[in-house]
C-alpha positions in Angstrom: -8.9 15.2 23.0 -9.9 15.3 26.5 -8.0 17.6 28.4 -8.8 18.8 32.3 -10.0 22.5 32.4 -8.1 24.6 35.0 -5.8 22.1 35.3 -2.3 23.9 36.6 1.2 22.5 37.7 2.5 19.1 37.5 -0.6 17.1 39.0 -3.0 18.9 36.3 -0.6 18.0 33.7 -0.3 14.1 34.9 -4.3 14.3 35.3 -4.5 15.6 31.6 -2.3 12.8 30.2 -3.6 9.9 32.0 -7.0 11.1 30.6 -5.6 11.6 27.1 -3.8 8.1 27.3 -7.3 6.3 28.6 -9.0 7.8 25.9 -6.5 7.3 23.5 -6.7 3.2 24.4 -10.4 3.1 24.0 -10.0 3.6 20.1 -7.6 1.0 20.0 -10.0 -1.5 21.3 -12.0 -4.0 19.4 -14.8 -1.6 17.8 -17.6 -3.6 19.6 -15.9 -2.9 23.0 -15.5 0.9 22.5 -19.1 1.8 24.0 -18.8 -0.5 27.2 -15.3 1.2 28.0 -15.9 4.3 27.0 -18.9 4.6 29.4 -16.9 2.2 32.2 -13.9 5.0 31.8 -16.4 8.0 32.2 -17.9 6.4 35.4 -14.3 6.1 36.5 -13.5 9.4 36.2 -16.6 10.5 37.9 -16.4 8.8 41.0 -12.5 10.0 40.8 -13.8 13.4 41.6 -13.3 14.4 37.9 -16.7 15.3 36.5 -15.6 17.5 33.6 -13.2 14.9 32.3 -16.0 12.1 32.5 -18.2 14.5 30.4 -15.2 14.8 27.9 -15.2 11.0 27.8 -18.8 10.5 27.7 -18.9 12.7 24.3 -16.6 10.7 22.5 -18.4 9.2 19.1 -18.0 5.2 18.7 -16.2 5.4 15.5 -17.6 4.5 12.2 -16.3 0.8 10.9 -14.1 2.3 8.0 -12.6 5.2 10.2 -12.0 2.6 13.2 -9.9 0.5 10.5 -8.2 3.9 9.8 -7.5 4.2 13.8 -6.0 0.8 13.8 -3.6 1.4 11.1 -2.4 4.6 13.1 -2.0 2.7 16.4 -0.7 -0.5 14.5 1.5 0.2 11.5 2.1 3.8 12.5 5.6 3.5 10.4 3.7 2.8 7.2 0.9 5.6 8.4 3.8 7.8 8.5 5.2 6.9 5.6 1.9 8.2 4.0 1.8 11.6 6.0 5.5 12.3 5.0 4.8 11.1 1.4 1.8 13.5 1.0 4.0 16.4 2.8 6.5 16.1 0.0 3.9 16.1 -2.4 2.2 19.2 -1.1 5.7 20.9 -0.9 6.5 20.0 -4.7 3.0 21.3 -5.9 3.2 24.6 -4.1 6.8 24.7 -5.6 5.8 24.0 -8.9 2.6 26.3 -8.8 4.9 29.4 -7.7 7.3 28.6 -10.5 10.2 26.8 -9.3 10.9 23.3 -10.1 9.1 20.8 -8.2 9.4 16.8 -9.0 5.7 16.1 -8.9 5.6 12.9 -10.6 8.1 11.0 -8.4 6.5 12.6 -5.3 3.3 11.7 -6.5 4.3 8.1 -7.1 5.8 7.9 -3.6 2.5 9.2 -2.2 0.7 6.3 -4.4 3.1 3.7 -3.4 2.9 4.7 0.3 -1.1 4.5 0.0 -1.3 1.2 -1.4 1.2 -0.3 1.0 -1.5 1.2 4.0 -4.5 -0.1 2.2 -3.2 -3.3 1.6 -2.7 -3.4 5.9 -6.0 -1.8 5.7 -7.5 -5.1 4.3 -6.0 -7.5 6.8 -6.9 -5.3 9.6 -10.9 -5.5 8.0 -10.3 -9.1 7.6 -8.7 -9.9 11.1 -12.0 -7.8 12.5 -14.1 -10.4 10.6 -15.5 -8.6 8.0 -15.1 -8.6 3.9 -13.1 -5.7 2.8 -15.8 -4.6 0.5 -15.3 -2.3 -2.6 -17.5 0.4 -0.5 -15.4 -0.4 2.7 -12.1 0.1 1.2 -12.9 3.2 -1.0 -13.9 4.7 2.4 -10.7 3.9 4.1 -8.9 4.9 1.1 -10.2 8.3 0.7 -9.6 9.0 4.3 -6.0 7.9 4.1 -5.6 10.0 0.9 -7.4 13.1 2.9 -5.0 12.4 5.9 -2.3 12.5 3.5 -3.4 15.9 2.3 -4.0 17.5 5.9 -0.5 16.0 6.9 0.7 18.6 9.8 -1.5 21.1 9.4 -3.2 22.6 12.3 -6.8 21.9 11.0 -6.0 18.2 10.4 -8.1 15.3 12.0 -6.7 13.7 14.9 -4.9 10.8 13.8 -6.1 7.7 15.5 -9.1 9.1 16.9 -11.3 9.3 14.0 -14.9 8.6 14.4 -16.4 8.9 10.9 -14.8 9.2 7.3 -12.4 12.2 6.0 -12.9 14.0 3.0 -9.8 15.7 1.9 -9.6 19.5 2.7 -11.2 22.3 0.1 
C-alpha cells in the first residue's frame, strides 16, 4: 500500500490517505484500464512533487485476471466477501478449540464457510461474465482457491491485502 515516507502531522496523513484512496481506485477499474491509469497517477504524483509516492504507485503490479475478479468481489460485494472472512474466522476458532481439547462445532462452522464461499463463487462467475470472459473451470478454480485462502488468513497480520491482490493466493502453511 503506498504510503508517504516521512509524512508527519495532519497534512502528511491527508496526503497518505489521498494516495491510498487513489491506489485503491486503480484496483477497482476494469482490468484493461489498470496500467494506463496507474501510469497517469504516478505521473500526476511526480508532477505534484511527490516522487516517492509516484514510485510506489508505478511499482503496483497489474493483477492477473483471477486476482482482479477477487478484488472486484471485495470492492463490489463487500458484505458477501466479509461473510467469507467471518466464516473462516469462526472455523479457525472451532478448529483451535478442538485441537486444544475443548468442544468446537467444526461441522457447523465448516458448513457455514462452505455456504459463504459458494455464494461468493456465484458472484465471481457473474463478475467474470460481466467482464466478457467465460467462467472456465480453471479460472473458477483459481478464484475459489484464492477465496478459500483469504478465508483461512482472515484478519491475520500476514493476510494478503484484500482488494489489492495482484496474483492468486495459496492458503498459508
